[in-house]
C-alpha positions as CSV (number, residue, x, y, z in Angstrom):
1,M,-70.7,207.4,102.9
2,I,-72.7,209.3,105.7
3,S,-76.2,207.6,106.2
4,T,-79.4,209.1,107.0
5,P,-80.1,208.8,110.9
6,A,-82.5,205.8,111.7
7,F,-83.8,204.4,114.7
8,G,-84.7,200.8,116.2
9,A,-84.7,197.4,114.5
10,A,-85.3,198.9,111.0
11,S,-81.8,200.7,111.3
12,S,-80.1,197.4,112.4
13,S,-81.6,195.5,109.6
14,S,-80.6,198.2,107.0
15,S,-76.9,198.0,108.6
16,N,-76.8,194.3,108.1
17,Q,-77.9,194.3,104.5
18,A,-75.5,197.1,103.8
19,A,-72.8,195.0,105.3
20,S,-73.6,191.9,103.0
21,H,-73.5,194.1,99.9
22,H,-70.2,196.0,100.9
23,A,-68.1,193.4,102.8
24,E,-64.9,195.2,102.0
25,S,-66.2,198.6,102.6
26,M,-64.5,200.5,105.2
27,E,-66.1,204.0,104.9
28,V,-67.5,205.7,108.0
29,D,-71.0,205.0,108.7
30,I,-72.8,207.4,111.3
31,Q,-76.1,206.0,112.6
32,L,-78.4,206.7,115.4
33,V,-79.6,203.4,116.6
34,P,-79.5,201.7,120.1
35,G,-76.0,200.3,120.3
36,G,-72.9,200.6,122.3
37,L,-70.4,203.5,121.9
38,L,-67.5,201.1,120.8
39,A,-69.8,198.5,119.0
40,G,-68.6,199.7,115.6
41,V,-65.0,199.8,116.6
42,M,-64.5,196.9,118.9
43,G,-66.8,194.4,117.1
44,S,-69.8,192.8,118.3
45,G,-70.9,191.4,121.8
46,S,-70.1,194.7,123.6
47,G,-71.5,194.8,127.1
48,I,-72.4,198.6,126.6
49,A,-74.5,197.4,123.6
50,S,-76.6,195.0,125.7
51,G,-77.0,197.2,128.6
52,S,-78.3,200.2,126.2
53,A,-80.7,197.8,124.7
54,A,-81.9,196.5,127.9
55,T,-83.0,199.9,129.0
56,G,-84.7,200.8,125.8
57,I,-82.7,204.1,125.4
58,E,-81.8,205.2,121.9
59,C,-78.4,206.8,122.1
60,P,-76.1,207.9,119.3
61,R,-73.8,205.3,117.9
62,S,-70.3,206.0,117.1
63,P,-69.0,206.0,113.6
64,R,-68.6,202.5,112.7
65,V,-66.8,200.5,110.0
66,D,-68.0,197.3,108.0
67,E,-67.4,194.4,110.5
68,A,-67.7,191.8,107.9
69,S,-64.1,192.4,106.5
70,S,-61.8,190.0,108.1
71,S,-58.9,192.1,107.8
72,W,-60.7,194.8,109.7
73,L,-61.5,192.3,112.5
74,N,-57.8,191.4,112.7
75,K,-56.8,194.9,113.5
76,P,-56.0,196.0,117.1
77,P,-58.6,198.4,118.5
78,M,-56.3,201.3,118.2
79,E,-55.7,200.9,114.5
80,R,-59.6,200.8,114.2
81,F,-60.0,204.0,115.9
82,I,-57.2,205.7,113.9
83,D,-58.7,204.5,110.6
84,I,-62.1,205.9,111.6
85,L,-60.4,209.2,112.6
86,D,-58.4,209.4,109.4
87,Q,-61.7,209.2,107.4
88,L,-63.4,211.8,109.6
89,D,-60.3,214.1,109.4
90,T,-60.6,214.0,105.5
91,K,-64.4,214.7,105.5
92,V,-63.9,217.7,107.9
93,E,-61.2,219.2,105.7
94,S,-63.4,218.6,102.6
95,L,-66.2,220.6,104.5
96,R,-63.9,223.4,105.3
97,K,-62.8,223.7,101.6
98,E,-66.6,223.7,100.5
99,A,-67.4,226.4,103.2
100,M,-64.5,228.5,102.2
101,V,-65.8,228.3,98.4
102,L,-69.1,229.4,99.5
103,R,-67.6,232.3,101.7
104,D,-65.7,233.6,98.6
105,K,-68.9,233.6,96.7
106,K,-70.6,235.6,99.4
107,D,-67.6,237.9,99.6
108,F,-67.8,238.6,95.8
109,L,-71.5,239.3,96.0
110,A,-71.0,241.6,98.9
111,M,-68.2,243.5,96.9
112,S,-70.4,243.7,93.8
113,V,-73.2,245.4,96.0
114,D,-70.7,247.8,97.4
115,L,-69.4,248.6,94.0
116,L,-73.0,249.2,92.5
117,K,-73.5,251.7,95.5
118,N,-70.5,253.8,94.5
119,N,-71.3,253.5,90.6
120,E,-70.8,256.9,89.0
121,Y,-73.9,256.4,86.8
122,L,-76.2,256.9,89.8
123,T,-75.6,260.6,89.6
124,G,-77.4,260.6,86.5
125,L,-80.6,259.4,88.1
126,N,-83.2,261.6,89.5
127,D,-84.0,261.7,93.4
128,N,-86.8,259.1,93.0
129,E,-84.9,256.7,90.9
130,R,-81.9,256.9,93.2
131,D,-84.1,256.3,96.3
132,E,-85.6,253.1,94.5
133,I,-82.1,251.9,93.6
134,D,-80.9,252.5,97.2
135,C,-83.8,250.6,98.6
136,Y,-83.3,247.7,96.2
137,V,-79.6,247.8,97.2
138,Q,-80.4,247.6,100.8
139,R,-82.9,244.7,100.5
140,I,-80.2,242.7,98.7
141,S,-77.6,243.6,101.3
142,S,-80.0,242.5,104.4
143,R,-80.8,239.2,102.4
144,L,-77.1,238.6,102.0
145,G,-76.5,239.4,105.7
146,T,-78.7,236.3,106.5
147,V,-76.2,234.0,105.2
148,E,-73.5,233.3,107.8
149,L,-70.5,231.4,106.6
150,N,-67.6,231.3,109.0
151,V,-64.4,229.2,108.6
152,C,-62.2,230.2,111.4
153,T,-58.5,231.0,110.7
154,V,-56.3,231.0,113.8
155,R,-54.5,234.4,113.9
156,D,-52.4,236.3,116.6
157,Q,-53.1,240.0,117.3
158,A,-50.5,241.1,114.7
159,Q,-52.0,239.1,111.9
160,E,-55.6,240.5,112.9
161,D,-54.3,244.0,112.5
162,S,-52.7,243.3,109.3
163,L,-55.9,241.8,107.8
164,H,-57.9,244.8,108.9
165,H,-55.2,247.2,107.2
166,V,-55.2,245.2,104.0
167,N,-59.2,245.2,103.9
168,S,-59.1,248.9,104.5
169,L,-56.7,249.6,101.7
170,I,-59.0,247.4,99.4
171,D,-62.2,249.2,100.5
172,V,-60.5,252.6,99.5
173,I,-60.2,251.2,95.9
174,I,-63.8,250.1,95.8
175,A,-65.1,253.6,97.0
176,S,-62.9,255.4,94.6
177,A,-65.0,257.3,91.9
178,D,-62.2,257.0,89.2
179,P,-62.2,253.5,87.8
180,V,-59.1,254.0,85.8
181,I,-57.0,254.7,89.0
182,S,-58.8,252.2,91.0
183,R,-57.8,249.4,88.4
184,Q,-54.2,250.6,88.3
185,K,-53.9,250.3,92.2
186,C,-55.7,247.0,92.2
187,Q,-53.2,245.6,89.7
188,Q,-50.4,246.8,91.9
189,Y,-52.0,245.2,94.8
190,L,-52.5,242.0,93.0
191,N,-49.0,242.0,91.6
192,A,-47.9,242.3,95.5
193,C,-49.9,239.2,96.1
194,S,-48.3,237.3,93.3
195,T,-44.7,238.2,94.4
196,T,-45.3,236.5,97.8
197,D,-45.6,233.3,95.7
198,T,-42.1,232.8,93.9
199,S,-43.5,230.1,91.9
200,V,-45.7,232.5,89.8
201,Y,-42.9,234.5,88.7
202,S,-40.1,232.0,88.6
203,D,-38.8,233.1,85.1
204,V,-39.3,237.0,85.8
205,D,-37.3,239.4,87.8
206,P,-39.4,240.6,90.7
207,N,-37.7,243.9,90.6
208,T,-39.4,244.6,87.1
209,I,-42.9,244.0,88.5
210,C,-44.7,247.1,89.5
211,T,-46.2,246.6,93.1
212,D,-47.4,248.6,95.9
213,K,-44.6,248.3,98.5
214,K,-46.8,249.4,101.3
215,F,-49.6,247.0,100.5
216,E,-47.1,244.0,100.1
217,S,-45.4,244.9,103.6
218,V,-48.9,244.7,105.2
219,L,-49.8,241.6,103.3
220,L,-46.9,239.7,104.3
221,G,-48.1,240.2,108.0
222,C,-51.3,238.0,107.2
223,T,-51.6,234.4,107.4
224,L,-51.1,232.2,104.4
225,D,-54.9,231.4,104.2
226,D,-55.8,235.1,104.4
227,Q,-53.2,236.0,101.7
228,K,-54.8,233.4,99.2
229,T,-58.4,234.9,100.2
230,I,-57.0,238.5,99.6
231,K,-55.7,237.5,96.1
232,K,-59.0,236.0,95.1
233,R,-60.7,239.1,96.1
234,L,-58.4,241.3,94.1
235,Q,-58.6,239.1,91.0
236,A,-62.5,239.4,91.2
237,L,-62.2,243.2,91.8
238,L,-59.8,243.6,89.0
239,V,-62.0,242.0,86.5
240,Y,-64.9,244.3,87.4
241,L,-62.8,247.4,87.2
242,T,-61.3,246.4,83.9
243,Q,-64.9,246.3,82.5
244,Q,-65.9,249.6,84.1
245,T,-62.7,251.0,82.6
246,I,-63.8,249.9,79.2
247,V,-67.1,251.3,79.5
248,H,-66.0,254.3,80.9
């Protein structure tokens, strides 16, 4: 449980009250209080803590674990550090997953805007109406551009090139004026994504699945994380194109 940063004696008092109510808790608790860097890990009586308090300098305190637990106090310092780092590692991974979900939502919105800009029904509008729609679309795109979500995936140059190639092939589908052909090509691309995961077609002969071999070859050059993201993008695109095909 990450607590709200606090300062001075009030924070120290709150920490003592929390410890009395949650004696067996070992969750990471990050606070900004006068204290030693190792106070939460090594236990009380740290010389660094007293030195910091003497100078009156409020410095960040390291993630600390409830010191009231006897089992915690009996652990060697190295094990205490490892426990804290394990908890932090879990929280970081959770944060990455949440950020990737938000990134996927942003990508879906961007794709929707691109599809709207290339919608064939825009040709039925007069010049003033098209200008108004274009301005509205541009305003939405600009606002979407103010949202920056970046979860880095480690790639070598070949994987970067493969990802760029895959995105270019998908962009061709989005820019196409024929929703029927676009849907068919999108389905073939999605089939190629599925055949890279053998668990999906465990009871089906992969040779009977209609896939785009060129796309599949390029896709295999991408990282596993990128392959998952590409599959989600194609799934969302296929739903949209299917609806467009029905309307058409």
